[in-house]
Backbone as ProteinMPNN parsed JSONL, in Angstrom:
{"seq_chain_A": "LFHHISQSRDAASESPSIKKIPPTHLHSLALSNNLAAPIYLPSNIAPLFLQTCLPASYLQKKLTTLAEDIIMDDFALIEEGKVDSECSGMTEEEVLDACWLRGLPLGRFAKMKTSDQRSSLGVESEVHIMRNVLTHHLQMMDAVMTK", "coords_chain_A": {"N_chain_A": [[0.739, -0.922, -0.154], [2.129, 1.322, 0.513], [3.905, 1.405, -1.522], [1.663, 2.057, -3.321], [0.655, 4.389, -2.718], [2.772, 6.307, -2.614], [3.284, 6.171, -5.466], [1.078, 7.213, -6.359], [1.634, 9.831, -6.171], [3.171, 10.542, -7.849], [2.952, 12.012, -10.832], [4.223, 11.706, -13.358], [4.73, 9.043, -13.298], [4.311, 5.989, -14.439], [3.568, 3.644, -13.062], [1.703, 1.097, -10.823], [-1.252, 2.668, -9.196], [-3.363, 3.364, -6.138], [-5.661, 3.794, -7.378], [-5.996, 2.116, -9.312], [-6.314, -0.348, -8.318], [-7.905, -3.434, -7.973], [-11.788, -3.663, -7.654], [-12.781, -5.677, -6.024], [-10.443, -6.252, -4.512], [-10.32, -3.868, -3.115], [-12.28, -3.605, -1.558], [-11.67, -5.668, 0.109], [-9.379, -4.737, 1.2], [-10.64, -2.205, 2.714], [-12.67, -3.445, 4.238], [-10.865, -5.009, 6.033], [-9.456, -2.783, 6.858], [-11.424, -1.647, 8.668], [-13.109, -0.028, 7.568], [-15.858, 0.262, 7.403], [-16.934, 0.807, 9.973], [-17.413, 3.266, 11.084], [-19.917, 3.382, 10.313], [-21.726, 2.14, 11.626], [-22.598, -0.584, 11.466], [-23.721, -3.788, 11.592], [-21.803, -6.703, 11.687], [-21.936, -8.767, 9.95], [-23.448, -7.333, 7.687], [-21.813, -5.351, 6.913], [-19.83, -6.122, 4.899], [-21.462, -6.447, 2.617], [-22.611, -3.867, 2.459], [-20.531, -2.444, 1.867], [-19.532, -3.055, -0.683], [-21.901, -2.626, -2.047], [-22.847, -0.078, -1.907], [-21.06, 1.854, -1.107], [-19.015, 3.947, -3.152], [-16.297, 3.436, -5.065], [-14.536, 5.473, -5.548], [-14.837, 6.708, -2.834], [-13.769, 4.981, -1.083], [-11.167, 4.796, -2.129], [-10.328, 7.205, -1.361], [-10.716, 7.214, 1.361], [-9.046, 5.033, 1.869], [-6.313, 5.91, 1.045], [-5.886, 8.107, 2.918], [-5.676, 7.075, 5.469], [-3.739, 5.529, 5.004], [-1.806, 7.58, 4.295], [-1.612, 8.528, 6.837], [-0.521, 6.487, 8.325], [1.8, 6.459, 7.502], [3.027, 9.106, 7.656], [3.206, 8.927, 10.354], [4.649, 6.827, 10.861], [6.956, 7.712, 9.926], [7.654, 9.626, 11.745], [7.721, 8.523, 14.035], [10.18, 6.933, 13.346], [12.122, 9.035, 12.945], [11.885, 10.126, 15.517], [13.464, 8.289, 16.893], [12.552, 5.885, 17.593], [13.112, 3.36, 16.93], [15.63, 2.49, 17.118], [15.573, 2.852, 19.834], [13.874, 0.738, 20.216], [11.314, 1.048, 20.92], [10.857, 1.731, 23.491], [10.269, 4.216, 24.875], [7.505, 4.898, 24.596], [4.351, 4.744, 25.862], [2.227, 2.003, 27.223], [-0.182, 2.583, 26.014], [0.277, 4.063, 23.778], [1.776, 2.37, 22.092], [-0.058, 0.364, 21.797], [-2.132, 1.79, 20.222], [-0.398, 2.405, 18.154], [0.018, -0.126, 17.083], [-2.639, -1.169, 16.449], [-3.392, 0.81, 14.634], [-1.9, 0.083, 12.667], [-2.632, -2.386, 11.979], [-1.127, -4.604, 13.216], [-0.372, -7.189, 14.954], [-2.198, -7.515, 18.287], [-2.377, -9.346, 20.163], [-3.418, -10.655, 23.118], [-3.873, -8.48, 24.496], [-5.541, -6.743, 24.468], [-7.871, -7.512, 25.638], [-7.448, -8.412, 28.258], [-7.673, -8.306, 31.752], [-6.48, -5.788, 33.787], [-6.707, -5.555, 36.689], [-6.227, -8.169, 37.89], [-3.369, -9.658, 39.523], [-1.776, -11.832, 37.912], [-2.968, -11.396, 35.485], [-2.073, -8.858, 35.007], [0.859, -9.178, 34.958], [0.841, -10.795, 32.37], [-0.073, -8.857, 30.708], [2.002, -6.99, 30.468], [3.994, -8.627, 29.042], [2.9, -8.834, 26.764], [2.931, -6.564, 25.992], [5.413, -6.061, 25.678], [5.839, -7.842, 23.64], [4.499, -6.572, 21.635], [5.653, -4.161, 21.29], [8.084, -5.364, 20.238], [7.036, -6.037, 17.854], [6.347, -3.64, 16.646], [8.673, -2.29, 16.26], [9.959, -3.829, 14.524], [8.3, -3.318, 12.372], [8.847, -0.69, 12.115], [11.422, -0.782, 11.632], [11.564, -2.114, 8.902], [9.719, -0.421, 7.618], [11.872, 1.836, 7.68], [13.934, 0.998, 6.211], [12.29, 0.781, 3.638], [11.483, 3.44, 3.208], [13.747, 4.873, 2.714], [14.979, 4.357, 0.351]], "CA_chain_A": [[-0.066, 0.118, 0.169], [2.808, 2.419, 0.608], [4.177, 1.733, -2.886], [0.528, 2.434, -4.389], [0.315, 5.795, -2.34], [3.748, 7.177, -3.143], [3.574, 6.221, -6.719], [0.161, 7.631, -7.06], [1.625, 11.206, -6.433], [4.304, 11.028, -9.193], [1.973, 12.155, -12.194], [4.832, 11.043, -14.51], [4.967, 7.673, -13.259], [3.46, 4.759, -15.297], [3.439, 2.562, -12.159], [0.24, 1.396, -10.267], [-1.722, 3.647, -7.755], [-4.489, 2.957, -5.536], [-6.778, 3.715, -8.16], [-5.958, 0.966, -10.082], [-6.409, -1.608, -7.438], [-9.37, -4.122, -8.63], [-12.694, -3.291, -6.664], [-12.835, -6.772, -4.987], [-9.019, -6.023, -3.583], [-10.222, -2.352, -2.752], [-13.169, -3.734, -0.956], [-11.0, -6.226, 1.262], [-8.719, -3.571, 2.013], [-11.552, -1.603, 3.227], [-13.054, -4.137, 5.56], [-9.769, -5.257, 6.757], [-9.065, -1.968, 7.983], [-12.73, -1.573, 9.057], [-13.623, 1.36, 7.143], [-17.475, 0.774, 7.634], [-16.918, 0.707, 11.583], [-18.112, 4.924, 11.756], [-21.296, 3.731, 10.08], [-22.366, 1.571, 12.906], [-23.335, -1.714, 10.643], [-23.507, -5.078, 11.727], [-20.677, -6.928, 10.762], [-22.785, -9.452, 8.792], [-24.157, -6.324, 6.771], [-20.845, -4.222, 6.526], [-19.144, -6.348, 3.322], [-22.468, -6.007, 1.418], [-22.651, -2.647, 2.185], [-18.981, -1.738, 1.008], [-19.7, -3.439, -2.019], [-23.105, -2.194, -3.053], [-23.41, 1.152, -1.505], [-20.062, 3.023, -1.118], [-18.416, 4.087, -4.221], [-14.803, 3.211, -5.633], [-13.652, 6.607, -5.192], [-14.665, 7.0, -1.611], [-12.912, 3.883, -0.577], [-9.756, 4.871, -2.41], [-9.921, 8.086, -0.563], [-10.224, 6.508, 2.7], [-7.52, 3.863, 2.203], [-5.213, 6.686, 1.009], [-5.918, 8.857, 3.831], [-5.09, 6.083, 6.221], [-2.034, 5.009, 4.369], [-0.959, 8.639, 4.397], [-1.829, 8.919, 7.995], [0.243, 5.555, 8.836], [3.45, 6.865, 6.521], [3.42, 10.16, 8.248], [3.585, 8.523, 11.701], [6.152, 5.691, 10.716], [8.146, 8.729, 9.683], [7.822, 10.815, 12.895], [8.369, 7.695, 14.958], [11.543, 6.798, 12.927], [12.665, 10.403, 13.263], [12.092, 10.493, 16.993], [14.473, 7.168, 17.284], [11.852, 4.706, 18.281], [13.728, 2.017, 16.139], [16.846, 2.503, 17.932], [15.168, 2.597, 21.402], [12.96, -0.388, 20.491], [9.71, 1.893, 21.242], [10.844, 1.834, 24.919], [10.011, 5.157, 25.4], [6.556, 4.823, 24.311], [3.412, 4.49, 26.657], [1.38, 1.059, 26.513], [-1.229, 2.864, 24.923], [0.725, 4.448, 22.391], [1.91, 0.946, 21.439], [-1.371, -0.52, 21.466], [-2.912, 2.572, 19.355], [0.372, 2.354, 16.807], [-0.233, -1.459, 16.431], [-3.851, -0.938, 16.137], [-3.688, 1.839, 13.689], [-0.984, -0.786, 11.448], [-3.157, -3.749, 11.657], [-0.318, -5.553, 13.594], [-0.898, -8.228, 16.144], [-2.466, -6.849, 19.394], [-2.494, -10.633, 20.825], [-4.457, -10.836, 23.914], [-3.484, -7.518, 25.312], [-6.755, -5.862, 24.405], [-8.645, -8.052, 25.944], [-6.943, -8.56, 29.586], [-8.178, -6.887, 32.762], [-5.344, -5.276, 34.759], [-7.093, -5.937, 38.037], [-5.615, -9.448, 38.694], [-1.693, -9.536, 39.263], [-1.359, -12.513, 37.059], [-2.965, -10.89, 34.079], [-0.806, -8.079, 34.853], [2.221, -10.043, 34.258], [0.415, -11.046, 31.06], [-0.275, -7.536, 29.874], [3.681, -6.418, 30.613], [4.534, -9.519, 28.29], [1.984, -8.861, 25.546], [3.013, -5.088, 25.676], [6.747, -6.351, 25.062], [5.717, -8.604, 22.217], [4.113, -5.663, 20.622], [6.887, -3.339, 20.934], [9.02, -5.754, 19.201], [6.278, -6.058, 16.321], [6.299, -2.424, 16.021], [10.148, -2.066, 16.064], [10.408, -4.538, 13.481], [7.64, -2.759, 11.329], [9.436, 0.596, 11.851], [12.675, -1.243, 11.018], [11.057, -2.651, 7.435], [9.375, 1.089, 6.725], [12.974, 2.867, 7.326], [14.285, 0.493, 5.012], [11.666, 0.914, 2.415], [11.292, 4.919, 2.731], [14.847, 5.59, 2.332], [15.2, 3.896, -0.966]], "C_chain_A": [[1.035, 1.128, -0.02], [3.496, 2.708, -0.592], [2.762, 2.371, -3.577], [0.446, 4.051, -3.881], [1.735, 6.634, -2.809], [3.827, 7.364, -4.513], [2.391, 6.617, -7.144], [0.505, 9.176, -7.134], [2.181, 11.553, -7.296], [3.265, 11.137, -10.354], [2.781, 11.507, -13.129], [4.971, 9.612, -14.409], [3.876, 6.738, -14.04], [2.938, 3.613, -14.222], [2.1, 2.471, -11.683], [-0.132, 1.893, -9.363], [-2.95, 2.764, -7.173], [-5.744, 3.014, -6.432], [-6.985, 2.616, -9.477], [-6.048, -0.381, -9.386], [-7.813, -2.056, -7.916], [-10.404, -3.939, -7.593], [-12.793, -4.571, -5.618], [-11.572, -6.57, -4.029], [-9.449, -4.879, -2.576], [-11.258, -2.839, -1.648], [-12.71, -4.606, 0.331], [-10.009, -5.677, 1.842], [-9.466, -2.615, 2.964], [-12.417, -2.559, 4.506], [-11.906, -4.773, 6.317], [-9.109, -3.997, 7.891], [-10.337, -1.0, 8.41], [-13.264, -0.084, 9.128], [-15.138, 1.642, 7.195], [-17.673, 0.925, 9.194], [-17.767, 2.194, 11.704], [-19.364, 4.523, 11.384], [-22.44, 2.836, 10.694], [-23.191, 0.298, 12.306], [-23.061, -3.037, 11.485], [-22.676, -5.915, 11.12], [-20.955, -8.059, 9.729], [-22.864, -8.408, 7.648], [-22.866, -5.755, 5.978], [-20.024, -4.798, 5.263], [-19.872, -6.191, 2.344], [-22.582, -4.532, 1.212], [-21.518, -1.781, 1.613], [-19.196, -1.995, -0.414], [-20.906, -3.017, -2.827], [-23.387, -0.796, -3.094], [-22.492, 2.51, -1.52], [-19.386, 3.053, -2.49], [-16.949, 4.063, -4.236], [-13.879, 4.026, -4.926], [-13.634, 7.167, -3.538], [-13.942, 6.001, -0.98], [-11.436, 4.111, -0.673], [-9.44, 5.945, -1.796], [-9.785, 8.107, 0.927], [-9.137, 5.805, 2.974], [-6.382, 4.889, 1.968], [-5.257, 7.619, 2.184], [-5.552, 7.921, 5.072], [-3.804, 5.69, 6.197], [-1.141, 6.139, 4.791], [-0.697, 8.942, 6.269], [-0.449, 7.985, 8.749], [1.775, 6.145, 8.438], [3.701, 7.893, 7.277], [3.874, 9.842, 9.707], [4.445, 7.676, 12.016], [7.216, 6.715, 10.708], [8.482, 9.782, 10.894], [8.274, 9.667, 13.851], [9.709, 7.226, 14.794], [12.457, 8.154, 13.303], [13.24, 10.755, 14.687], [13.418, 9.117, 17.597], [13.945, 6.263, 18.021], [12.246, 3.515, 17.972], [14.82, 1.787, 16.859], [16.438, 1.954, 19.303], [14.425, 1.246, 21.761], [11.392, -0.262, 21.08], [9.818, 1.751, 22.618], [10.555, 2.843, 25.202], [8.486, 5.72, 25.001], [5.444, 4.276, 25.562], [2.986, 2.902, 26.131], [0.075, 1.349, 25.574], [-0.667, 3.582, 23.864], [1.176, 3.667, 21.9], [0.977, 0.496, 20.928], [-1.902, 0.335, 20.226], [-2.038, 2.48, 17.968], [0.156, 0.705, 16.346], [-1.598, -1.582, 16.192], [-4.099, -0.274, 14.814], [-3.053, 0.766, 12.118], [-1.739, -1.969, 11.002], [-2.127, -4.838, 12.142], [-1.137, -6.001, 14.783], [-1.01, -7.558, 17.19], [-2.478, -8.158, 20.571], [-3.815, -10.633, 21.625], [-4.539, -9.608, 25.12], [-5.077, -6.523, 25.627], [-7.756, -6.238, 25.275], [-8.479, -8.726, 27.454], [-7.586, -7.741, 30.237], [-6.889, -6.826, 33.33], [-5.335, -5.465, 36.199], [-6.274, -7.215, 38.837], [-4.016, -9.19, 38.248], [-1.238, -10.64, 38.214], [-1.739, -12.035, 35.587], [-2.359, -9.253, 33.823], [0.35, -8.205, 34.297], [2.163, -10.202, 33.051], [0.628, -9.77, 30.046], [1.309, -6.832, 29.601], [4.372, -7.548, 29.47], [3.835, -9.378, 26.881], [2.596, -7.252, 25.149], [4.805, -5.288, 25.05], [6.752, -6.908, 23.784], [5.327, -7.351, 21.174], [4.876, -4.48, 20.349], [7.883, -3.984, 20.147], [8.367, -5.654, 17.74], [6.463, -4.606, 15.934], [7.59, -1.905, 15.669], [10.38, -2.442, 14.622], [9.576, -3.907, 12.125], [8.39, -1.41, 10.911], [10.984, 0.38, 10.97], [12.535, -1.334, 8.93], [11.048, -1.066, 6.903], [10.732, 1.753, 6.612], [13.673, 2.101, 6.25], [13.787, 0.868, 3.726], [11.676, 2.56, 2.007], [12.649, 5.391, 2.589], [15.365, 4.905, 0.959], [15.039, 4.854, -2.038]], "O_chain_A": [[0.753, 1.928, -0.913], [3.764, 3.869, -0.903], [2.936, 3.244, -4.427], [0.164, 4.899, -4.728], [1.556, 7.69, -3.415], [4.296, 8.409, -4.965], [2.274, 6.508, -8.364], [-0.109, 9.87, -7.945], [2.007, 12.676, -7.769], [2.78, 10.069, -10.725], [2.198, 10.679, -13.829], [5.32, 8.971, -15.4], [2.671, 6.987, -14.093], [2.042, 2.816, -14.502], [1.294, 3.374, -11.909], [0.575, 1.716, -8.372], [-3.379, 1.718, -7.66], [-6.736, 2.323, -6.196], [-7.896, 2.457, -10.289], [-5.833, -1.427, -9.997], [-8.714, -1.268, -8.202], [-9.941, -4.055, -6.458], [-12.878, -4.339, -4.412], [-11.722, -6.732, -2.818], [-9.05, -4.876, -1.411], [-10.968, -2.309, -0.575], [-13.207, -4.388, 1.436], [-9.677, -6.041, 2.97], [-8.886, -2.255, 3.988], [-12.65, -2.087, 5.619], [-12.221, -5.074, 7.468], [-8.599, -4.058, 9.01], [-10.232, 0.225, 8.47], [-13.633, 0.677, 10.023], [-15.663, 2.75, 7.091], [-18.819, 1.214, 9.537], [-18.762, 2.21, 12.428], [-20.24, 5.15, 11.979], [-23.635, 2.794, 10.4], [-24.368, 0.159, 12.636], [-21.961, -3.122, 12.03], [-22.758, -5.932, 9.891], [-20.221, -8.214, 8.754], [-22.274, -8.714, 6.612], [-22.802, -5.681, 4.751], [-19.518, -3.934, 4.548], [-19.412, -5.865, 1.25], [-22.641, -3.996, 0.106], [-21.611, -0.693, 1.044], [-19.02, -1.11, -1.252], [-20.935, -3.042, -4.057], [-24.008, -0.267, -4.016], [-22.812, 3.671, -1.773], [-19.212, 1.928, -2.958], [-16.369, 4.711, -3.365], [-12.954, 3.765, -4.156], [-12.73, 7.848, -3.055], [-13.34, 6.49, -0.025], [-10.606, 3.828, 0.191], [-8.246, 5.994, -1.499], [-9.001, 8.787, 1.589], [-8.419, 5.856, 3.972], [-5.419, 4.751, 2.722], [-4.085, 7.948, 2.365], [-4.81, 8.604, 5.778], [-2.984, 5.549, 7.104], [-0.085, 5.996, 5.407], [0.291, 9.489, 6.76], [0.401, 8.489, 9.483], [2.72, 6.17, 9.227], [4.814, 7.771, 7.79], [4.826, 10.443, 10.204], [5.003, 7.597, 13.111], [8.238, 6.608, 11.386], [9.421, 10.578, 10.904], [9.292, 9.914, 14.498], [10.437, 7.07, 15.775], [13.479, 8.053, 13.982], [14.289, 11.29, 15.047], [14.08, 9.218, 18.63], [14.538, 5.766, 18.979], [11.834, 2.554, 18.623], [14.917, 0.634, 17.28], [16.832, 0.9, 19.803], [14.29, 0.718, 22.864], [10.607, -1.109, 21.507], [8.711, 1.613, 23.137], [10.401, 2.721, 26.417], [8.283, 6.93, 25.09], [5.837, 3.299, 26.2], [3.256, 2.51, 24.996], [-0.479, 0.64, 24.734], [-1.406, 3.653, 22.882], [1.198, 3.98, 20.71], [0.949, 0.181, 19.738], [-2.132, -0.301, 19.197], [-2.593, 2.47, 16.869], [0.159, 0.456, 15.14], [-1.703, -2.506, 15.385], [-4.897, -0.726, 13.993], [-3.535, 0.717, 10.986], [-1.581, -2.5, 9.903], [-2.174, -5.935, 11.585], [-2.101, -5.507, 15.367], [-0.049, -6.817, 17.397], [-2.583, -7.891, 21.768], [-4.949, -10.619, 21.145], [-5.046, -9.692, 26.239], [-5.487, -5.9, 26.606], [-8.528, -5.379, 25.699], [-9.336, -9.53, 27.822], [-8.064, -6.694, 29.799], [-6.2, -7.846, 33.348], [-4.312, -5.534, 36.881], [-5.844, -7.232, 39.991], [-3.543, -8.754, 37.199], [-0.224, -10.326, 37.591], [-0.986, -12.229, 34.632], [-2.246, -8.654, 32.753], [0.823, -7.547, 33.37], [3.144, -9.896, 32.372], [1.257, -9.703, 28.989], [1.602, -6.236, 28.565], [5.45, -7.153, 29.025], [4.379, -9.905, 25.911], [2.65, -6.903, 23.969], [5.247, -4.66, 24.088], [7.536, -6.549, 22.905], [5.835, -7.244, 20.058], [4.765, -3.854, 19.295], [8.562, -3.296, 19.385], [8.956, -5.299, 16.719], [6.767, -4.419, 14.756], [7.64, -1.066, 14.77], [10.829, -1.713, 13.737], [10.075, -3.969, 11.002], [8.55, -1.046, 9.746], [11.486, 1.051, 10.069], [13.198, -0.791, 8.047], [11.86, -0.53, 6.149], [10.939, 2.293, 5.525], [14.0, 2.787, 5.281], [14.525, 1.22, 2.806], [11.827, 2.962, 0.853], [12.675, 6.58, 2.272], [16.532, 5.21, 0.714], [15.219, 4.509, -3.206]]}, "name": "protein", "num_of_chains": 1, "seq": "LFHHISQSRDAASESPSIKKIPPTHLHSLALSNNLAAPIYLPSNIAPLFLQTCLPASYLQKKLTTLAEDIIMDDFALIEEGKVDSECSGMTEEEVLDACWLRGLPLGRFAKMKTSDQRSSLGVESEVHIMRNVLTHHLQMMDAVMTK"}
């Protein structure tokens, strides 16, 4: 998606852009990024609604905005040195939000209750795993962005 967004800005480029993604793939991307959530539809109706009621241009705009937000956030985190520090300066909420925005694994962290001491230890373990996953994502994006 990064390459589709970055290439769509280059008017002279003949490479693929988000506007050339087939409708079935566009709908799958929209569903996987939960673009129907603000409309408050039951999960069994959301796919049908996306395919029949929302124009492709709307989905393209929403996906482009989401991708640009992720790209800008990745760039900011890389510039702040979060890759080198393995995201250790980020709070648990920031790590959770960053992973959720990017569609990275959240594990059981989002479902755990922190009132129990055993689950508190589990939360620390889950946050550590999410920090590692986010760090690896940022390392990959750093390599892609610097090309």
